[in-house]
VOLO-374951 format. One record per residue: residue in one letter; x, y, z of N, C-alpha, C in turn. Coordinates in steps of 0.02 Angstrom, whole numbers, plus 50000, padded with zeros to 5 digits. Each point is the difference from the previous one (the first is absolute). Layout:
<sites>
AXYZXYZXYZ;...
</sites>
This chain:
<sites>
M530434715048937499794996650057499404997149979;A499984991850035499254997349988499665001150055;I499725006249997499505003250038499355001249954;M499204997450043499624999449940499405005650030;L499845003349977499475007050001499614997250055;C499655001050044499614999550047499455003850018;S499414999450002499565004050017499965003650084;V499625006749993499905002750060499664997950025;M500104998550089499514999450022499825004750068;G499354999250031499785006450032499495003849986;S499955004849991499315005349991500095004149936;M500575001049964500395002449947499225000249944;A500045005849983499415000949935500534996049947;A499524993849968500344995849946500225005049964;T500644998149955500245003049933499764997249951;R499685005349947499664996449937500534999649962;V499984994949936500594998249974499564998149933;V500345004949943499735003149940500574997449940;S499524993049974500634996649959499755002849926;V500645003549981500255002249934500254994349939;K499675000249948500474994649939500385003449979;G500664997149965500525001449959499944995549948;W500415001949936500004996949961500544992550002;D499824994449974500414996650035500294996149927;P500685002050000500434997549929499794994049965;A499944997250045499634991049973499614999949962;S499525005350003499255000449974500255001749921;T499454999949965500035002749928499435006250002;E499885002050054499775007549995500475006349980;D499655004549992500355005549961500165003350056;P500705002450033500105003150045499755006150000;S499795004449943499945007350010499124999750035;L499674992550021499355000350031500145002650082;Y500564998050026500255002250065500355006450004;Y500055003249947500445005550026499575006250055;N500305002350034499805003350063499324997350032;S499964993649991499764994150069500055003050061;L500555000350027499975002650076500035005749989;Y499845006149974499935006150011499244999250005;D499784997549939499195000250002499544996750053;A500494994350038499444998850062500065002950050;I500685004250017500015002150045499655006850013;E499925004249927499595005449987499174997050022;K499804994449970499414999349993499604996050060;D500515000250074499864997550047499855003150045;S500265009449985499935004350046499255001050046;T499294998349959499564999750043499984996450072;E500214992049974500254995250054500245002950065;R500785002749965500575002150047499525005350067;K499445003949978499825004650039499584995550057;A499754995849997499674993850034500464996150035;N500524997449983500594999350041500814999649939;N500245003350058500445003849953500704995950031;D500194992350029500284996349998500144994749960;V500325001149950499794995549932500854998749954;V499884993549995500684999149958499884996349923;Y500365003049963499974998149936500384993749976;E499704996749989500424994250003500204998649933;L500454996649983500394999549911500304990650001;D499644997949930500154994549997500724998150000;Q500144995050007500884997649983500044998749941;N500524998249949500104999149935499685004349958;C499605007450022499845003249960500365007149989;I499775003849947500435005950008499345006649973;Y500005004450049499685004850004500275006049970;Y499715003749934500235003249949499815008250035;M500405005050023499865005850012500285005749956;G499405004349989500005005149954499805006150011;K499675001050078499645005150044500444997650083;I500125006250023500244999750079499445000750043;I500184995850046499504997350048500225007750047;K499375001850052500185005850028499424997250054;N500234999450067499624997650052499815005950044;Y499675005750002499965005850022499744998550076;D499334995749996499714999750063499744994450026;F500664993649980499964994450042500904997249990;H500044995350049500544996150003499994995049961;L500544999749932500034996249952500254993850003;K499844994849995500334992950033499794995649944;L500814997349965499884997149933500374991750027;R499734995449983500334995050018500004994649967;G500494994449962499824995449950499924994350063;K499674995349986499664993050001500634996350046;V499954996950031500454996550021499964992949996;T500564998049928499874991649984500844998949988;D499994993949953500625000150003500075002449905;G499765004149995500085002849912500455006250020;L500055004249939500555006649978499475004450023;L500205004350016499855005650058499655005849943;P499245001750016499955004249935500165005449976;E500195002749930500435004349991499425005049968;I500295007350028499755005349989500495004349930;Q499755001049934500554999649946499515005449966;V500495006249964499735004349978499424998149921;C499555004650005499705000949913499925005349967;A499845002249950499955006849992499475003350001;K500155006750033499445005850020499685002149951;A499265001650000499445002149961500345003149942;D500545004649986500275001949946500544997449969;G500174994450022500494995649973500584998050040;T500075006150034500955002750045500064993350061;Y500455000350009500184997250087500345005950036;G500104995950054500345006050066499735000850047;N499344999250010499794998450086500274999850048;D499975000650059500014993650061499364997549993;Y500184994650031499494993550021499555003050070;I500425003250032499605002050062500205006050031;Q499615005850017500005005050039499714999250047;A500095002650056499814995750078499965007350042;F499455002450007499725003350044499584996150069;N500234996450001499824997650065500434992949999;D499764997350055500474995050019499974993649945;V500444995849996500114995849965500294991850022;T499664996349950500314992350043500064996049929;L500684997749981499924994649953500574995350032;E499574995449954500314991350012499834995349948;N500554996950010500084993949934499795003749936;I500275004749971499945003449930500745001249959;A500064997449952500705003849958499685002349955;F500425009250017499925003649954500445001649938;N499855000049957500405000849926499895004949962;A500655005249998499865007549964500274999449946;Y500174993749961500195002349924499215001349954;T500215005149959499534999749950500004995449946;P499664999549972500134993049924500425005649962;D500115006149996500455003249927500755000450047;G500184998350055500614999550050499965006550027;G499555003350013499915005950053500134998050064;Y499885004550043499845000850079499645003350017;L499684999850056499555004050052500565002250047;N499795007450006500435003650061500064996550057;W499634998750030499634996550064499594993949996;E500074995050036499394995050026499515001750042;F500095003350044499845001450057500005007450026;E499725004050001500005006150038499655003350052;I500295002850057499825000650061499835007649996;G499315001050006499985009350019499365003050045;K499894995350033499805002550081500335000650029;N500085004150068500265000950038499714995050062;R500424995550030499954996750074499614994949955;S500144995649961499814996349955500234993150043;V499774992350002500374997350031500134993449931;V500544997549988500124995449923500304995250023;R499714994249983500354992750023499724996249941;I500784996849981500074996649937500324991150014;N499824998749987500174990850028500004995549948;N500524997449986500144994149946499715002349934;C500405005949980499715003149926500834999649974;T500045002049929500455000149956499935005649947;F500225004749991500035005749962500784999749963;D499845000449929500344997449964500115006749938;G500545004049984499855002749921499715006850004;D500275004250026499735008749998500685002449982;R499475007350006500755005949970500275003750063;N499544999850058500465003950058499884996250061;A499434997650032499874994950075499314997749993;P500224993150017499264998150032499435003350045;I500545004450032499525002350053500225006350020;C499635005149985500145009650003499685001750070;A500325002350030499545004250060500085009449970;K499414999250009499915008749983499445001650047;A500074997950065499545003450074500404998850028;D499585004650087500574998850044499524997050037;S500544996750059499674997550064499954993349969;L500214996949955499874994549990500384991750025;S499474994949987500304994050060499864995649925;I500774997550019500054995049931500304993850017;F499684993249984500344994950035500224995249951;I500414997349965500104995649957500244992950009;T499744993750000500274995450003499874993849973;N500474994649971499904994649967499895001849912;C500485005949987499964999849942500525000349959;T500005002849913500394999149958499985007149954;M500485004450005500235006349968500304999949943;G500164998649925500445001349960499865001749938;N500575002849976500045002549926499665006849997;N500265003450057499615007849988500345004149983;G499715002149955500495007449957500104999749925;Y500275003749967499905000049939500614995649983;R499754995349965500684996449990500494999649954;Y499925006249970500415000849936500295006950004;S500035004250066500475005049993500335001450078;F500255003749991500434998850062499585005350056;G500074997350073499655003850033499275002349997;G499694993749992499184997949985499694997750042;N500185003850070499545003650056499644992250022;G500484994249992499474994750031500055000650058;R499494997750048500084998950069499614995850038;M500104998450067499424996650028499615005050028;I499995003750034499565004950035500375009149965;D499335002849995500465004349968499705006850059;L500145003350042499775005250042500185004849979;R499235004749963500225005849982499975007250045;P499785006049971500205004650046499254999550032;E499475000949977499394999050021499944995750081;A500534996350002500074993550057500475006450061;K499685003250034500275005650028500534993750060;T499464997450031500034993950052499924993249975;L500134994950030499754992449987500054998250079;D499544998950011499884995750081500324993250005;T499894997249947500204993350002500294996749919;L500444996950005500034997349936500464991850018;W499634995250007500134994050021500004995649925;I501004993550009499924998449912500244992750050;E499654994849999500364994950021499764993149956;N500694997650012499744993049931499955001849911;T500255002750004500105002449915500565001649945;T499934998149950500494999649960499945006749927;T500655004650000500045005849954500384995249968;Y500165001749914500354997849961500055005249939;N500444999849963500055004449936499565008650015;L500355002550044499755008950007500285003549960;T500005002649975500455005149943500065007950053;D499814998850047500335004950049500095001250081;R499704997250029500094999750071499304995950029;I500324995450079499304997050015499405005350032;I500315003950033499585005450042500245005949987;R499645004449954499995007549987499825004250052;N500505003950023499615004750083500225005049972;M500055005949985500495006049981499695002950071;A499555001250021499785004650052499535000450057;T499564992349991499334997250049500404999550072;V499745001950049500144995950056499684997450008;I500254992550027499654993050004500045000150091;N499555000250029500024998550060500004992250025;N500004995549973500094993350013500184994549933;L500664998549997500304997149920500054992350053;Y499774995449970500054992350028500104994849920;I500804997949987500104995549952500344996150016;D499734994149995500194991750038499894994549939;H500574995749985500034996149951499965001249926;L500155004749975500085002849952500494998849945;T499814998249935500584997649963499965004349935;A500425004849986500125004249953500574999649949;V499794995849943500604998549947500055003949932;N500415001949987500365006149928499425006650016;T500285001450035499615011150006500735002249939;L499645002249976500665000949914500135008050040;G499635004250014500225007150000500305003850054;R500165005849973500625004350041499725001350057;H499384999950033499885005750042499984995550080;G500104994749999500004995950062499584995650019;G499844995750047499694992550012499485002050039;I499935000350059499585003350046500195006250012;Q499415004650012500125006850011499605001550058;M500055000350044499764999850082499805007350006;G500265004549964500085007249995499885002150067;K499315003350026499995003150076499634994350035;T500304994750028499584994550035500055002050077;I499595000150034499995001350061500114992150032;N499654995149996500204994250030499984994649947;G500484995749999500334997149927500214995250023;T499734993849950500254993350023500224996249926;I500434996349989500184997249944500574994650010;K499674993949993500644995550033499794991949962;N500324994850006499834994949968499794999849924;S500255006549967499875000049911500864997449974;L499684999149937500404998149972499955006849913;F500875000849990499735007649950500754996449949;S499924996349943500404998449958499975006649923;N500435001949992500295003549939499365006150005;V500145003550067499655005450017500325007849966;I500085005149981500325003349933500454996549969;M499864998749963500264994349939500415004149953;L499885008049990500455002349972500585004950030;G500084996650082500545002250033500065009250019;H500595000750039499935007249996500495004149980;T500015006449958500135003249970500105006850025;Q500525004549996499735006950039499715003449947;A499844997649944499485002649947499414998950036;H499874997450059499134998950027500045003850038;T500345002050048499925000550067499535008050038;A499985002949925499625004749993499155000050013;E499954993549977499334997549999499674998550074;Q500664997150046499855000550059500145001550047;T499164997650057500065006450050500134996850067;Q500404995849993500384996350063500515005550025;P500385002850074500225002950010500724998449983;D500134994049993500734998049973500264998649938;K499505002849960499805002649930500374990249960;H499754995550044500224992749965499724994749986;F499604998449960499414994649981500084994150051;A499424999850041500034993050046499454995149969;V500074994350022499484995850003499445002150047;I500125000850037499615004350075500175007150015;S499585004349997500055004749994499515003550061;L500395006250045499555002650039500115008550002;D499765003749978499985006150008500115005850053;T499664998650056499935001450053499804997650074;I500294999950055499854994750045499835005050051;Y499324997650033499585002250048500204998550069;P500105006450061500404996850065499504993850014;E499225001949991499574995050039499734996549964;G500344997549951499924993949950500344994150031;S499854994149967500364993350010500134998349935;Y500504996450002500364997549923500424993650019;V499664994549927500154991650030500294998849940;I500664999949973500104996949940500574995350027;E499694992349989500454998050016499904992049935;N500574996349992500044992549982499705000449936;N500175003749939499895000849936500594999349956;N499854994349959500554997549959499985004249942;I500515004549983500175004949957500444997349927;Y500074999749945500754997249982499815002449933;W500474998149923499895001449946500524994249963;D499574996149967500274997549950500594999349971;D500494996149994500564999749960499965004949925;E499484996649974499925003249927499865007849994;V499625002550065500055006849989500395003550045;E500504996350041500745004450036500424999049922;A499964996049965500555000849938499705004149970;I499495002549979499915004649954500135007750030;W499984999750062500285006850039500825000550000;A500074996049988500934997850000500175003449945;S499724998249955499975001549917499975007549965;I499605003250036499755007649989500155002150059;D500485007349982500515004350030499425003850036;S500015000150062499945006050057499304997850034;V499844992749982499534995950032500214995650066;E499705000550049500164998450054499194996350050;A500214994350036499414997950048499685005050030;P499125001449978499845003950054500224998650104;N499425003750025500294999850071499434992950021;F500214996350047499434995950020499395003850028;V500245003250066499595004250020500225008950026;S499655004549982500085006550007500445000050082;A500435004950002500405003250055499305001650066;L499575000949957499305004850070499844990250020;V499964995849962499734995850012500394996250056;E500535000050000500564995650049500055007650063;E499845004349984500085003950069499134999350027;A499594998749975499284999350030499954995750045;V500384992749968500004994050049500344999950065;D499874996750052500224997750058500574998349990;N500435001350036500814996950009500174991749972;D499494998450036499814992650003499854995649949;M499785007949951499734994849939500425001549943;K500415004150011500325000949940500494997549957;N500144994050029500354992849976499304995949962;K499505000150015499524996649989499465003149954;I500305006249948499645002549956499804996849943;Y500614997149971499994995049953500644995649985;F499814993849967500554995549972500245000549951;T500364996649957500164999249924500174993449994;E499514996849954500164991549987499575001049924;K500444997149962499815001249928499424992850005;L499635000949974499514993549975499744997449944;K499814994949998499794997449912499294997950028;L499605005549965499324998449994499754995749968;K499564996150023499794994649970499754999549924;T499505003949982499855001649948499775008749996;F500425005949968499685006050003500435001749933;C499845006649993500425004949968500685001049991;S500234999549953500795000249994499935007750007;P500825003149996500155006650033499815001749915;Q499825007249996499915003249963500495003649948;I500534997450002500735001549979500025003949954;A499594997849945500045005849917499685004750025;Y499705000850037499495007550017500595004150004;V500464999250055500585004250029500425000649965;Q500454996649982500504999649918499445006349967;E499684999549960499705002549976499955009250010;Y499864999650066499775006950033500525001449993;Y500714997850039500595005450010500275000449920;A499924995849925500124999749966499885007049960;N499305002850032499785006349968499365000950039;P500135003550066499515001050017499515005649962;K500005002249969499395004049976499774997649950;A500084992749986499694995549956499315001449996;S499204999149965499404999450004499814994050023;A500454993449987499544993850008500614995250026;Y499934994650045500434994850028499704993349968;S500264996950038499714990349993499614999550029;D499604996049989499224998350049500404999150058;A499935000650059500214999950076499184996050046;W499764995749948499514996750041500244992049991;C499844995450048500154993349999499154995149986;V499515004050015499554996150002499235005749952;G499514997949986499665002749961499574997649969;S499355002749959499614997149978500405000549917;D500565002049976500235000049937500254992749968;G500114994950064500264993649993500414997850011;T500485003550012500675000250036500074997150059;G500724995950014500155001150068499454995050025;Y500075002650081499394997050041499365004150033;F499524996650010499255003550017500265000550082;P499605003650031500035001750084500024992950032;D499544997049984499764991550043500674996949999;E500455000249944500694997950002500545000850032;L500015006250016500655004050040499824996350065;D500674999450030500174995350061500705003750005;A499835002250086500515003350028500324996250043;A499984992650012500364996450047500634998649979;Y500424997350057500595000450005500164993450039;S500914998949989500084994150023500035001050101;E499534992350029499955000550058500595002350043;T500594997549984500675000650041500235008749984;S499695002049975500245008549985500005003450064;K500355003450021499825005450051499315002050002;S499805004149947499335001849988499504996750014;Y500144994350003499424995950007499774997850086;T500445001750045500094999750063500345005950044;A499835006149960500155005850012499745004450080;A499304998849972499355002750043500254998650075;E499625002550056500224997650071499374992050003;S499814999849967499404995249997500254994349956;G500365000749972500474994849951499615000149951;M499645002749957499625000349947500295004849940;P500024999049952500305003349951499935005550003;V500405006149967499945007349977499634999349924;G499595005049994499685001849949499324996350006;N499535002449922499404996350022500004993450010;L499634996250053499714993750033499864997049941;N499595002749962499494996849943500404996949964;Y500585002149989500284995649933500534996350035;F500344998550054499984993150021499864994250001;P500634994549971499554994050003499574996150050;N500295001750067499614997550055499635005350031;A499995004449980499325005750009499384998349978;V500034996849933498995001649977500264992549965;P499464997349982499914996049966499975000949916;A500474996849960500225001249929499215002149959;G499604997550017499545000849956499485006550028;L500305004150043499755007050015500365004650000;K500655000449969500375004949978499795005049947;G500445006549985499685003449954499215000549992;L499715000549960499365002049988499494995350016;K500434994450023499214996650043499705001950059;S499515000050017499535002750072500364996650051;R500065005150043500364999950086499295000650022;N499694998750072499465000350027500185006450059;N499455000850033500145004050057499744999650048;S500135003550067499784997550073499535005249986;K499635000950093499575003249989499955003950089;A499985006250009499895002450064499155002150018;Y499754997950078499425001150001500035003850077;P499585003350023499845006149961500545004949992;N499985002749957500625005049987499565005749952;P500005004850018500405003850086499684997450031;F500344999250063500034997850081500125003350058;S499734998550048499995004750059500644996650060;A499694993850003500334996450027500424993949997;A499474994449961500264994549996499844999449923;V500354995649960500044998849927500274993049989;N499684998049959500194991549978500204999849919;I500404996849982500644999949960499844991049964;Q499704998249953499544994149987500384999849912;F500284992750009500144999649934500214992549989;E499954995249949499854993349975500744997749993;L500244995950023500504994849979499934992949943;K500285001849950499974993149958500244991550028;S500545003450044500394993350025500255002550084;K500114995550035500355001050063500505002549981;D500245006350058500585004349979500155002450076;F500705003249972500235004050072499885007349973;V499585002450048499665007649987500235004650058;T500195007249997500155003950051499435006049969;V499695004250050499555005549998500135006250019;S500275004049980500185007450038499525005750006;V500235005850039499785004649963500405004850014;F500085005849953500675004749983499575010450005;D500535001450020499475006750002500495004249921;L499805005650004499945004549930500854998449993;N500454999350057500805002449986500294992849994;G499424995149973500444992450001500254997650060;R499735002250085500234996550055499504996150005;E500254993650014499394994750032499835002350074;V499334999449994499625001250052499904994350049;K499814993149964499814995350042500044994249939;T500244995050026499904992949978499584994150007;L499565001949965499194995350028500114992449985;H500144997349966500174994249998500754998349974;S500134995150027500904998249942500074991050023;G499614996449959500034991150014499484998049926;T500194993550020499444998349953499364999049986;M499635000049952499215001249990499964994149954;N499314996650002499664996249969499635002349920;S500274996749957499355001249947499305003450019;G499715003749949499385001750009500025006550029;L499285004050040499795004950010500425002050070;N500485004849996500205002050088499995006349998;S500055002950065500015007150025500355001150066;V500395006849969500175002950063499735005350027;S500065000550068499685007450037500425006250013;W499995008049995500385003350030499415003850041;N500395000450068499505003950041500325005550014;R500205006049995500515004150034499745000650053;E499375001250045500174999850052500414996450054;T499734993549978500384994250052500784997049961;N500304999349953500314999349952500505002949949;A499835007250003500395004449957500695001750041;G499974999950062500565003750043499835005949991;A500555007249965499935007350028499495001049950;V499974999549953499555000749943499215002750020;S499935007649997499245001850012499875004549947;E500585002949958499715005049957499554996049940;A499505004349991499645000349937500234999649950;G499914996549934500615001149946499864993649953;M500465002349959499994992949948500694995650034;Y499844991749994500354995649999499964995149970;F500644993449993500024995549958499964995650023;Y499694993049964500414991550026500194999749939;K500514992950014500424998149952499744991450030;I499734996049949500084991049994500574999149969;Q500444998750028500674994149960499964993850031;S500054996849934500104990749996500484998249951;T500354994849988500254998149954499794999349940;S499355002749988499625002249926500185005849996;G500165003150039499955008449990499675002450054;V499935007849942499725006550080499355003049981;E499625001150037499385003849990500005006450042;T499915006049979500005006950066499145001149967;G499885005450060499375001950006500055006350053;N499445005449992499935003850020499565000150053;L500045002650059499575000850072500175006750013;I499345001850021499665007650013499945001850071;L500265001850033499884999950079499465006750008;V499425001450025499705003850014499825000750072;K499905006550028499725000950071499325001549998;
</sites>
């Protein structure tokens, strides 16, 4: 969205910005001179952090930051931010550890983390992959990830290994996750491990996933208090386990999302023992437990498989299409929502990965084979696309383009031709809005700058995705704009302290942010 980062007004303490230099591929310098430059900059800043712990480590665009050591933030909120210009996102890439091997995570979080405008590349020079790029290991941590890409890893870009976490993912792309030459390569968007007994909030908005070798969300035992997914695009999810495993979700919303070729291997009886759903049948969206006190909104999602995928299933004995949603999902939603859970419209995406048909064929020809065809469509090996070239736009005349009640397309709005200027898609930086003061007790200002005159809607939502208040809906001029939310005078029935969200929507895209109301 064409929104520029603005300075915070008021009496708040100034944020300290530490610039970290990376290797510029256009230079003649030896890249090894910059190995672990980000890690070293953070370590050397420990003394200064004691005086001012509000610090942002700022990365240069068009530069690579090699990591052979793991960043661990035991006593501070880690904030990594790429500079906001028209260049490519700064890229974090693996380099050899001291012993000459690879395989470390980039970040093991033991406190809050904010990541903005960064490309994470988990390929190693010898073709290996990291376990995870980002591992969360401290209870009650808050993680915010905006406008980042995660490409090429062994298990998942994000691994939750702690309790009572809050995770917010907006405007991101996550793809080529899993081990691409083996079946069941464990590629997920987010991996909820047994240590994550509960998840307070998982918020995913305007995000694209592609070429996952397993599933979109792995949730085998975690109780999710609040799950909110809006305008997600998920393309080519290969594995047999399912799509989004809501699992034990108490309050769950999945809406306005596009699922193309999820569970590409289809359904066979041979796989049912691995599925935890009560109906023992794989589904794009599944739920394991219905809570009487819970709230479930599953609506306006386009779920389909390409003709090539269905033709493969038809040619292989015993393979059938998975369920669109599990039986418990249909049971959990209100009666008036049952016919609105999903629709099926096959779309031709503008520039995107082709279905991984060879992978499916080879698996059913020999399920115990030790190697399969390359299931990737982008990457550092020079074949196919790069993430900044992927475009999930589709025809404006399609049902999906106007399916949402707002008339906007379903799926990631950042990748539609009328949603964001062409020069800002993919790895190009997007800018951010700012809310202040935040946390707040009575009133908060939401400030943003428009590059041109636009029709803008600014709304506030609760954790369940229910709209609390529309603060503005109308034309705004270019330049600095601000709207206010006073919970005592214009928030209606809202009086409870806690987390809320604002959404700024215009013809050029969508921007979201969190608001914390305290008493």
